[in-house]
N, C-alpha and C positions, 0 to 999 in steps of 0.2 A: 624428732626431726627438728633440725635448727631453723630459726626464723630471724630476720633482721631486727635489730634493736628499735629502728624507727621505720614508721610507715608500713608496720605489719598488716594493718587494716587494708591497704591498697595491695600489698605483695600477696597476702593469702589467697584473695579470689583469682588472681591471675595465676598463681600455681595450681590452684585446684581446677581452673579451666583447661590448663595445659597437662594435667596428670602428673605434675611435678617433674616435666621433662622438657628439655630445650625444644622451642618451637621453630628453630632454624630449618628451613627446607631448601638450603642450597645458596641462600643470599650471601653466605661467607666464601662461596666459591668451591666448597666441597659439595658434591652432589649427594653425599650420605647415601650412596648406592646400597651398602650392605644393610641399611636399616630402613628400606622403603622411602627414601627421600627425605628423612627427618633425622636430625641429630639425636644420637642415642644417649647422650649425657642426662643423667637424672640427679635432682637436687639430693645432696648428702651422699651420692654415689662416689665411687673412687674411679679415677681415670686408671686404664691400664699402662699408659705410657709413662706417665710421671708419678703415679701413686699418691696424688693429693686430691682432697675432697672437692667436689663440684658444688658450688654454691650458685644457684641460678638468681638472676636478677629481673625484675619487672621493669621493662624498657619499652618504648615506642617501637612499632613495627618497621618504621623508618629510622635507621641508626643514625641519620644525619639530623634528627629533630634536635634543636637546640635545648639544653639542659632547663632553661627558663621556662620553655613551653611543655617539656615533659613532665615536670613535676605538677603541673596543673591538669594533666589529663586523667580521666576516670579509669578504673580498672579495665573496663571492656575496651579501651583503646591502647592497651598495652599487651605485651606478650613476654613469655618466659624466653630468656636468653642465657647461655652460658657465657661467661666472660670471652672464652676464645672465639666463639661465633660472632658475638657482638662487634668485637674489636676488628675481625676480619672482614665483616659486612659492612662496617663504616669505612674502613681503608678501601674496600673496593667500591662502595658508593661514591666515595670523593673522587677516585680515579676515572669513574665513568659518568660523573655528572657533567651536564652540559656547561661549556665555558660561557661566561658573560661576554656580550659584545662591546665591552668597555674599550675605549680608544687606547691604543698602545702608545709607548714613548715616540716611536718612529713611524706613525702611521702616515701613509702617503696617499 
């Protein structure tokens, strides 16, 4: 099984807790209906659609967590994500996040 070159001490416990499977349960916008609500991608597995290997990453449950904060989190505050679900979840979270009440240019 492949592991990252850096931060393996953080990555390994996250993957073991997740069973080496992506922990997305619909945050990406896909209900993962065929796999009981959880993404079916497993670390080092192959995707059927594109035939590339899946490399899971350990990242915060909230995909909008800034990188500066994310690197300081302990393994129990991280979850296993496949890159596709993490990217889609971050995009979806950005579009549904509340907008600041900052003054606009032509506020009347």
